[in-house]
Structures are given as C-alpha cells and as structure tokens.
C-alpha positions as CSV (number, residue, x, y, z in Angstrom):
1,M,82.9,165.9,-58.6
2,N,85.2,164.1,-56.0
3,Q,88.0,166.6,-54.7
4,H,90.0,163.7,-53.3
5,P,92.3,161.6,-55.9
6,Y,91.3,158.3,-54.0
7,P,89.8,155.8,-54.5
8,R,90.4,155.6,-58.1
9,V,89.7,152.7,-60.7
10,Q,92.2,151.6,-63.3
11,H,91.1,149.2,-66.1
12,H,92.9,146.3,-67.4
13,G,90.0,145.0,-69.4
14,A,86.6,145.0,-70.3
15,V,87.0,148.7,-71.5
16,N,86.8,148.4,-75.2
17,G,84.4,145.4,-75.2
18,V,82.7,142.5,-73.2
19,T,85.6,140.3,-72.0
20,G,88.7,140.1,-70.2
21,S,87.2,141.8,-66.9
22,C,90.1,143.0,-64.8
23,H,89.8,146.3,-62.7
24,Q,92.2,147.6,-60.0
25,L,90.8,149.6,-57.3
26,W,93.6,152.1,-55.8
27,I,92.7,153.0,-52.7
28,T,96.0,155.0,-51.7
29,P,99.1,155.5,-53.8
30,T,100.3,152.1,-52.5
31,D,97.1,149.9,-51.7
32,S,94.9,148.3,-54.2
33,L,92.5,145.5,-54.9
34,L,92.0,143.5,-58.0
35,I,88.4,142.8,-59.1
36,D,88.3,139.9,-61.6
37,C,91.0,138.7,-63.9
38,G,89.6,137.5,-67.4
39,L,90.2,136.4,-70.6
40,F,89.6,138.5,-73.7
41,Q,87.6,136.7,-76.4
42,G,86.6,137.1,-79.9
43,A,87.9,140.1,-81.6
44,E,88.7,141.5,-78.6
45,T,91.8,139.2,-78.6
46,S,93.5,141.2,-81.4
47,G,93.9,144.2,-82.9
48,A,94.3,147.6,-81.1
49,G,93.2,148.6,-77.9
50,A,94.5,148.8,-74.4
51,G,94.9,145.4,-73.0
52,Q,94.1,143.5,-76.1
53,D,95.7,140.3,-77.0
54,Q,97.7,140.5,-73.7
55,L,97.6,137.6,-71.5
56,A,100.6,138.3,-69.6
57,I,100.1,140.5,-66.5
58,E,101.9,143.8,-67.4
59,F,101.1,145.7,-64.4
60,P,103.0,145.5,-60.9
61,L,101.1,143.5,-58.2
62,D,103.2,144.7,-55.2
63,S,100.3,146.9,-54.2
64,V,97.5,144.4,-54.4
65,H,96.0,143.1,-51.2
66,A,93.5,140.8,-52.6
67,L,91.6,139.5,-55.8
68,L,87.8,139.7,-55.6
69,L,86.2,137.4,-58.1
70,T,82.5,138.3,-58.9
71,H,81.7,135.0,-60.7
72,V,83.3,132.2,-62.5
73,H,82.7,132.5,-66.2
74,V,86.2,132.6,-67.9
75,D,86.1,136.2,-69.1
76,H,86.2,137.1,-65.6
77,V,88.5,134.4,-64.0
78,G,90.4,132.9,-67.0
79,R,93.6,135.0,-66.7
80,L,94.6,133.6,-63.3
81,P,97.2,131.0,-64.8
82,W,99.2,134.4,-65.8
83,L,98.5,136.3,-62.6
84,L,99.9,133.4,-60.7
85,A,102.8,133.3,-63.1
86,A,103.4,136.9,-62.2
87,G,103.9,136.3,-58.7
88,F,100.4,136.9,-57.1
89,D,100.2,135.1,-53.8
90,Q,97.4,137.0,-51.8
91,A,93.7,135.9,-51.1
92,V,91.3,135.1,-53.6
93,H,87.8,135.9,-52.6
94,A,84.6,134.7,-53.9
95,T,81.1,133.7,-52.9
96,D,80.5,130.2,-51.2
97,A,78.9,128.9,-54.4
98,S,81.6,130.5,-56.7
99,A,84.5,128.8,-54.6
100,L,82.9,125.3,-55.2
101,L,82.5,125.9,-58.8
102,L,85.9,127.6,-59.6
103,P,88.0,124.7,-59.4
104,A,86.4,123.0,-62.3
105,V,86.1,125.9,-64.5
106,L,90.1,126.6,-64.1
107,E,90.9,123.1,-64.8
108,D,88.9,122.9,-67.9
109,A,90.3,126.5,-69.2
110,F,93.7,125.5,-68.3
111,R,93.6,122.3,-70.4
112,V,91.9,124.0,-73.1
113,G,93.7,127.3,-73.2
114,V,96.8,126.8,-71.9
115,R,98.1,123.2,-72.0
116,P,96.3,119.9,-72.3
117,D,98.3,118.4,-69.2
118,A,96.2,117.2,-66.5
119,A,98.9,117.0,-63.8
120,L,100.0,120.5,-64.7
121,A,96.4,121.8,-64.6
122,S,95.9,119.8,-61.2
123,R,98.9,121.7,-59.7
124,Y,97.6,125.0,-60.9
125,V,94.1,124.6,-59.6
126,A,95.9,123.3,-56.3
127,A,97.7,126.7,-56.1
128,V,94.7,128.8,-56.7
129,S,92.8,126.7,-54.1
130,A,95.1,127.4,-51.6
131,L,94.5,131.1,-51.9
132,L,90.5,130.7,-52.4
133,Q,88.3,132.0,-49.5
134,G,84.5,131.5,-50.0
135,H,82.0,133.6,-48.2
136,A,78.3,133.9,-47.9
137,Y,76.5,136.8,-49.3
138,G,76.2,139.7,-47.0
139,Q,79.4,138.7,-45.0
140,W,81.7,141.5,-44.3
141,V,85.1,140.5,-44.7
142,N,88.3,142.7,-43.5
143,L,90.9,143.2,-46.2
144,I,93.0,146.3,-44.7
145,T,93.2,147.1,-41.3
146,R,95.6,150.0,-40.0
147,D,95.5,153.1,-38.0
148,D,95.5,155.3,-41.4
149,L,93.3,153.0,-43.3
150,T,90.6,150.4,-43.1
151,C,88.9,148.5,-46.1
152,R,86.3,145.8,-45.9
153,M,84.1,144.0,-48.6
154,R,81.0,142.0,-48.9
155,F,79.2,140.1,-51.9
156,Q,75.8,140.5,-52.7
157,P,73.6,138.5,-55.2
158,A,73.9,139.2,-58.7
159,G,71.6,136.9,-60.2
160,H,73.7,136.2,-63.0
161,I,74.6,132.6,-62.5
162,L,74.7,130.4,-59.3
163,G,77.3,132.3,-57.2
164,S,77.7,135.5,-58.9
165,A,77.7,138.6,-57.0
166,Y,78.6,142.3,-56.9
167,A,81.1,143.5,-54.8
168,E,80.4,146.2,-52.2
169,I,83.8,147.7,-50.8
170,D,83.7,150.1,-48.0
171,I,87.0,152.3,-47.3
172,D,87.7,154.7,-44.5
173,Y,90.3,157.2,-44.3
174,P,90.4,158.0,-40.5
175,P,92.8,160.9,-41.0
176,E,90.5,162.6,-43.3
177,Q,87.2,161.8,-41.5
178,R,86.2,160.2,-44.7
179,S,84.5,157.0,-46.1
180,Q,83.8,155.7,-49.6
181,R,81.8,152.8,-50.8
182,V,82.7,151.6,-54.4
183,V,80.6,149.1,-55.8
184,F,81.5,146.7,-58.8
185,S,78.7,145.2,-60.6
186,G,80.3,142.2,-62.2
187,D,77.6,140.8,-64.5
188,L,74.0,141.6,-63.4
189,G,71.3,139.0,-64.1
190,A,68.0,139.3,-66.2
191,A,64.8,139.8,-64.3
192,G,62.4,136.5,-64.5
193,A,65.3,134.2,-65.1
194,P,64.9,130.6,-63.9
195,L,66.4,129.5,-60.9
196,L,67.8,132.7,-59.6
197,E,66.3,135.8,-58.1
198,P,67.0,139.2,-59.9
199,P,69.9,141.5,-58.0
200,Q,68.6,143.9,-55.5
201,P,70.4,147.2,-55.6
202,P,73.0,148.3,-52.9
203,E,72.1,150.6,-50.2
204,R,74.8,152.9,-50.8
205,A,77.3,153.6,-53.6
206,D,79.5,156.8,-53.9
207,L,81.2,155.1,-57.1
208,L,79.3,152.5,-59.1
209,I,81.6,150.4,-61.8
210,L,78.4,149.3,-63.8
211,E,78.5,146.6,-66.8
212,S,76.8,147.4,-70.0
213,T,76.5,144.4,-72.2
214,Y,73.0,144.9,-73.1
215,G,72.9,148.7,-72.5
216,D,71.3,149.4,-75.7
217,R,68.5,146.9,-75.8
218,L,65.4,145.2,-74.1
219,H,64.9,141.5,-73.6
220,E,61.9,139.5,-74.5
221,D,59.8,138.8,-71.7
222,R,59.8,135.2,-70.3
223,A,56.6,134.0,-71.7
224,T,57.4,135.5,-75.2
225,R,60.9,133.8,-75.1
226,R,59.5,130.5,-74.0
227,A,56.9,130.8,-76.9
228,R,59.8,131.5,-79.5
229,L,61.7,128.4,-78.2
230,Q,58.6,126.3,-78.5
231,Q,58.1,127.4,-82.1
232,V,61.7,126.4,-82.9
233,L,60.8,122.9,-81.4
234,E,57.9,122.6,-83.3
235,Q,59.8,123.3,-86.5
236,A,62.2,120.8,-85.6
237,L,59.4,118.2,-85.0
238,A,58.2,118.9,-88.3
239,D,61.4,118.9,-90.0
240,G,62.8,116.0,-88.4
241,G,66.1,117.9,-87.5
242,T,68.3,118.9,-84.7
243,V,68.1,122.0,-82.6
244,I,71.7,123.2,-81.6
245,V,71.8,125.3,-78.8
246,P,75.7,126.8,-78.3
247,A,75.3,127.6,-74.5
248,F,77.9,128.2,-72.1
249,S,78.6,125.3,-69.4
250,I,77.6,127.4,-66.4
251,G,74.3,129.4,-66.1
252,R,72.9,129.3,-69.4
253,T,72.8,125.3,-69.8
254,Q,71.0,125.0,-66.7
255,E,68.4,127.7,-67.5
256,L,67.6,126.3,-70.9
257,L,67.3,122.6,-69.3
258,Y,65.1,124.1,-66.5
259,E,62.8,125.6,-69.5
260,L,62.9,122.7,-71.8
261,E,61.6,120.6,-68.7
262,G,58.8,123.0,-68.4
263,I,58.0,123.0,-72.0
264,M,57.7,119.4,-72.2
265,H,56.1,119.0,-68.9
266,D,53.2,121.0,-70.3
267,N,53.2,119.2,-73.7
268,P,53.4,115.5,-73.2
269,E,53.4,114.9,-76.9
270,W,57.0,116.6,-77.1
271,Q,58.4,114.0,-74.7
272,Q,59.6,111.9,-77.6
273,I,62.0,114.3,-78.3
274,P,65.8,113.9,-76.4
275,V,67.5,116.8,-75.2
276,I,71.2,116.1,-75.5
277,L,73.6,117.6,-73.2
278,D,76.5,117.1,-75.4
279,A,79.0,119.0,-73.0
280,P,81.1,117.1,-70.4
281,L,81.9,120.2,-68.3
282,A,78.2,121.4,-68.5
283,G,77.2,118.1,-66.9
284,R,79.4,118.6,-64.1
285,F,78.1,122.0,-63.3
286,T,74.5,120.7,-63.8
287,A,75.3,118.0,-61.0
288,L,76.6,121.3,-58.8
289,Y,73.5,123.1,-59.4
290,R,71.7,120.2,-58.1
291,E,73.7,120.2,-55.2
292,L,73.1,123.8,-54.6
293,R,69.4,123.8,-55.0
294,Q,69.0,125.6,-51.6
295,S,70.0,128.3,-53.7
296,W,67.5,128.3,-56.0
297,N,64.6,130.7,-56.2
298,A,61.1,130.1,-55.2
299,E,59.7,128.8,-58.2
300,G,62.6,126.4,-58.7
301,Q,61.9,125.2,-55.2
302,A,58.1,124.6,-55.8
303,R,59.0,122.5,-58.9
304,L,61.3,120.2,-56.5
305,A,58.5,120.0,-54.0
306,A,56.2,118.7,-56.9
307,G,58.4,115.9,-57.5
308,R,59.8,117.3,-60.8
309,R,63.4,117.2,-61.7
310,P,64.2,120.6,-63.7
311,L,67.8,119.6,-64.3
312,G,67.6,115.8,-64.7
313,F,64.3,114.8,-66.5
314,D,63.4,111.6,-68.4
315,Q,64.2,112.8,-71.9
316,L,67.7,114.2,-70.9
317,L,70.6,112.3,-72.4
318,K,74.3,113.3,-71.4
319,V,77.2,112.7,-73.6
320,Q,80.5,112.1,-72.2
321,T,83.4,111.0,-74.4
322,H,84.6,111.7,-77.8
323,A,83.4,108.5,-79.2
324,Q,79.9,108.8,-77.7
325,H,79.9,112.5,-79.3
326,Q,81.0,111.2,-82.7
327,R,78.3,108.3,-82.6
328,M,75.6,110.9,-81.5
329,L,76.5,113.4,-84.3
330,N,76.4,110.8,-86.9
331,R,73.1,109.3,-85.8
332,L,71.4,112.8,-85.8
333,V,73.0,113.7,-89.3
334,S,71.8,110.3,-90.9
335,T,68.5,109.9,-89.2
336,R,65.4,112.4,-89.4
337,Q,64.8,112.0,-85.6
338,P,64.3,115.3,-84.0
339,A,66.4,116.4,-81.1
340,V,67.8,119.3,-79.1
341,V,71.6,119.4,-78.6
342,I,73.0,121.6,-75.7
343,T,76.9,121.9,-76.4
344,G,79.6,124.3,-76.1
345,S,81.3,126.8,-76.6
346,G,78.6,129.4,-76.3
347,M,80.1,131.5,-78.8
348,C,81.0,128.6,-81.4
349,N,84.7,129.2,-81.2
350,A,85.7,125.9,-79.9
351,G,84.4,122.7,-78.4
352,R,82.0,120.0,-79.9
353,V,79.7,122.5,-81.2
354,V,82.0,123.0,-84.1
355,N,81.6,119.7,-85.2
356,Y,77.5,120.0,-85.2
357,L,78.0,123.3,-87.0
358,K,80.2,121.7,-90.0
359,A,77.8,119.0,-90.3
360,M,74.6,120.5,-90.1
361,L,74.8,124.1,-91.1
362,G,74.3,123.2,-94.8
363,D,71.1,121.2,-94.1
364,V,67.8,123.3,-94.0
365,R,66.4,120.6,-91.4
366,H,68.5,121.9,-88.9
367,N,68.0,125.2,-86.6
368,V,70.8,127.1,-84.4
369,V,69.5,129.0,-81.6
370,F,71.7,131.5,-80.0
371,V,70.6,132.4,-76.4
372,G,73.5,134.5,-75.2
373,Y,75.9,137.2,-76.4
374,Q,78.0,136.6,-79.3
375,A,81.0,138.6,-79.3
376,K,82.3,140.1,-82.5
377,G,85.0,138.1,-84.2
378,T,83.3,134.7,-83.0
379,P,81.7,132.4,-85.5
380,G,78.7,132.5,-83.5
381,H,78.4,136.4,-84.4
382,A,79.1,135.4,-88.0
383,I,76.3,132.9,-87.9
384,Q,73.8,135.1,-86.2
385,Q,74.6,138.1,-88.6
386,Y,74.9,136.3,-91.8
387,G,72.9,132.9,-91.6
388,P,69.4,134.6,-91.9
389,A,70.4,136.0,-95.4
390,G,72.0,132.6,-96.4
391,G,75.6,133.7,-95.9
392,Y,78.6,131.5,-94.9
393,V,80.8,131.4,-91.6
394,E,84.4,130.2,-91.4
395,L,85.2,127.3,-89.3
396,D,88.8,125.8,-88.9
397,G,89.7,127.7,-91.9
398,Q,87.0,126.2,-94.1
399,R,83.9,128.2,-95.5
400,Y,80.6,126.5,-94.9
401,T,77.2,127.8,-96.4
402,I,74.4,128.5,-93.8
403,R,71.2,126.7,-94.7
404,A,69.9,125.9,-91.6
405,G,67.5,128.4,-89.4
406,V,69.0,130.7,-87.2
407,H,67.4,132.2,-84.2
408,S,68.4,134.8,-81.7
409,L,66.4,134.6,-78.3
410,G,67.5,137.5,-76.6
411,G,65.2,136.9,-73.6
412,Y,67.5,134.1,-72.3
413,S,70.6,136.0,-71.9
414,A,71.9,136.0,-68.4
415,H,72.7,139.8,-68.2
416,A,70.3,142.3,-67.3
417,D,69.0,144.7,-70.2
418,Q,69.1,148.3,-70.4
419,A,65.7,148.6,-68.3
420,G,67.3,146.3,-65.6
421,L,70.6,148.4,-65.6
422,I,68.6,151.6,-65.3
423,A,66.5,150.1,-62.5
424,F,69.4,149.0,-60.7
425,V,71.0,152.7,-60.6
426,R,67.7,154.4,-59.8
427,D,66.8,152.1,-57.0
428,I,70.1,153.1,-55.1
429,P,68.5,155.6,-52.5
430,V,71.1,158.2,-52.9
431,A,72.2,158.6,-56.3
432,P,76.0,157.7,-56.7
433,R,78.6,160.3,-57.1
434,E,79.8,158.7,-60.3
435,V,78.6,155.7,-62.6
436,R,81.3,154.5,-64.7
437,L,80.3,152.1,-67.6
438,V,82.5,149.2,-68.5
439,H,81.8,145.7,-70.2
440,G,80.0,146.8,-73.2
441,D,80.4,147.7,-77.0
442,A,80.8,151.4,-77.6
443,A,77.3,151.7,-78.9
444,A,75.8,149.9,-75.9
445,K,77.6,151.8,-73.4
446,A,76.8,155.3,-75.1
447,E,73.2,154.5,-75.4
448,L,73.0,153.3,-71.6
449,A,74.8,156.5,-70.6
450,A,72.3,158.7,-72.4
451,Q,69.3,156.9,-70.8
452,L,70.8,156.8,-67.3
453,R,71.3,160.6,-67.5
454,A,67.6,161.0,-69.2
455,D,66.3,159.0,-66.2
456,A,68.4,160.7,-63.4
457,K,67.0,163.9,-64.8
458,A,63.4,162.6,-64.6
459,H,63.8,161.5,-61.0
460,D,65.5,164.7,-60.0
461,R,68.8,162.8,-59.6
462,S,72.1,163.9,-60.9
463,P,74.8,161.2,-61.0
464,N,77.8,161.7,-63.2
465,V,77.5,159.0,-65.8
466,V,81.0,158.6,-67.3
467,I,82.2,155.8,-69.8
468,A,85.5,154.2,-68.7
469,D,88.7,154.2,-70.9
C-alpha cells in the first residue's frame, strides 16, 4: 500500500456509470490536474449518485494547472462550456488529431445541448481553441516545474477513435526523493478494429485508472461480426427494408463505412444497396478521418494503396439538410428499396435517428442494428432490451411498438472487452501498485475486478484492484 497521501484521485464522473468522465489528480494539497470533463448521458443524468444531473462545475479550480483530454467523445469533453463558465483558463492538452477534431465536436454539442446560437457557439469554441495545445503521441510535456515538485505528461495511442490516447503522468517529489507514474486509460480500443492499431500498455504504472465499460463480456471476433452484419444486409435485401444503424459521429461511423466497403467489394451483387450517411457531423468527421489517413493502420493503408476508397465508395450517399433528410426518409418508407442508413445519435436519444425509428419500428421489413454501448435510460437501451420480444419504446413521449428486427453486434464496440482490459494490465512489466476501475456499470466493474485479481494471482502478480467510489 502507498504510505504517502499523494498523488490521489478524486472522481467527478464516470464512477457510477459509463458517462460524465471527469477525474482530478491531486499531486499535492494545492496542485492538481483535470483529466477529461464530459457530459452525463442516459439514466446517469438523473437520480441519486454523486455528480449526477450536475452540469455545473461544483468543485474549486484554483489548484488545477491543466486539463488533459483523452479523446473527443462528448462524455469526455461535453462539460467544457460549464468548465469555462466556472472560470477555468488553464491549458487544455490533447493529441494533435484530437485538437483537429475537437472544435467541430464542441460546436455541435453546444448548439444541441446548450443553445442553438451559431455566434455564441463560435465564441465558445474560440475560447477553448485559445487554450488548446495539440501534441504528438509519446511527446513529454512539462506541466509543473518547481524546486519541490515536477510533473510532466505524455499521450500514448489508445486505439478507441482517431486521436484517442491514454495519459501517462510522471510526478517527482525532490524533497522526498520519490517519483510516481499515474496512468489514465481514457477509453481503450478493441483488438482487430479497422483503421486503428490496438493500444500497447505502458512501460510503467504505479497507479492505473482503468475503464471497465465491457469488463463483464467478450466481443465477437471481427470475422464473426462481419458475417453477422452481412446476414442482416441479406435479410434487408430479401425484405426490401432499411437497416438503421444508430452510430456515433466519430469512430463508429468510420469503422462501419470501412467494413461495409469491404463487404460490398467482396460481394459485387450487393453494390446496388445504397449506404446513406444521414448525419452531417459524421460526414465532417469522415472527411477529417480521410485527411488523417497517415494515422490509419497497415490494413487501411493497403486498401488505399490498392486504389480503394474505404470512406468514400460509390454507393455512399450523404444527406446534409433537413429537407434532404425528410425526402430520404419518405422515400425509404414508401418504397421497397433496401438500404443501409447510418445516422445519429448513437443511443437514439436525439438526432435524425429518432425520425427513422418513429417511421420504421412498426414495420417487420426493417432492421435496427446496434453496434455500440447503449446506456441505461436511453431509447437505444430500451429497443435493445425489449425489441426482440416485441415490446415498445417511448420516443418524444409517444409509445412505439417494435416489430422491426433488432440486432446487437458487440464486436463493433470501440471499447476493449474483458480480455483486452486484462491483457492491458497484465502486460505492464511491473504490476501497478493499484488498479482503480471507473467508467462501467456496477456488474461490469465487479466482474472485471474479480478477473483481474484471478489473472494477477495466476501470473504471480499482486496489484491492488479497487472499484472507485
């Protein structure tokens, strides 16, 4: 056990669930860092629990030297407006790719979740951009340099979405001749994901703050998930229906496009099926992914070298305006043309996907395919849970019976599964003094904790695994 009171971590989110990531690393009683500052979503936006239903920043900021962003999903960055409103004016550190993606994420989140005011959103984004510093992976950045304390950090690839990282923070206490490395995992990516390499564990971690989203389950392998996706497409082709894929604009959408391009490349007869990207923000991020293609993995590079366009193939149709969206929706409802629609939001709690669901859930010709985590309390979770039994879901206060097919493809998750999380810890050369689990439901954290302890014992290691509170 650590005999020193610092460093220690205080959690302001992602403790009792999987959203609202925000952690404060206390280095001394008067020096700290923030790691992420995200929105709560789904059932985590209400009810009992520390920090839930709280958008305001209710902790003092006078000790905070910097904010480190592991990636740009809104459950990790969405509370920045409230952070700035609370007076935060220190540096915001991210990877180079995240720094490129962040302004578009913040502008959209502000206009949807705060106020639909373009000018105000632009001023807010400009205020964040003035504080934002982008860094290459592996680049050490000095955060505190004093005679009694030094602190530096670097980002390492997390394989979750483009630009995602885990943060390594080195702290030296010269008077005590003591050093500590604290690692925040952020969200770790799944093995075998398209476009990005899986994360490699750190060379050292005295304290590891580890996500546990899928700590209680294993993903399908890539061949299995592709085969299942292909089966759904075959069903749609036979039924003359639409496959609705609720997907987040960053990461999941691009992986799906990549996989669909591969399926259609290998099955020329399916090239009659349009793939409709009805999500303007996702279109913007897909263009940025193409700009950042030098960051793709070897498989993605090989497709490009072969003259293929994994994120811009011929069957891909992009819907921009609301009028175009309405025309496309009416066309798909009134005809028997099979199609794949990728649209947001990923948990079906907002955005254009709600219109597709209202129009199509009651028709057996259509299918809904979930490829990501559905937080409790969201319509996506309700459809996933009750749809296979012919249940219903409430959308905008109205009940809709679910007759469409409902499928969940766990292999497309952008999060590491239980095996990936265990391997990440096991492959750290020296076992961490403490592994603290965050960002997961209670069952996922409990199961992962048990499996981490068992794996450590089997490999003659003894990290102290605790569940954050």
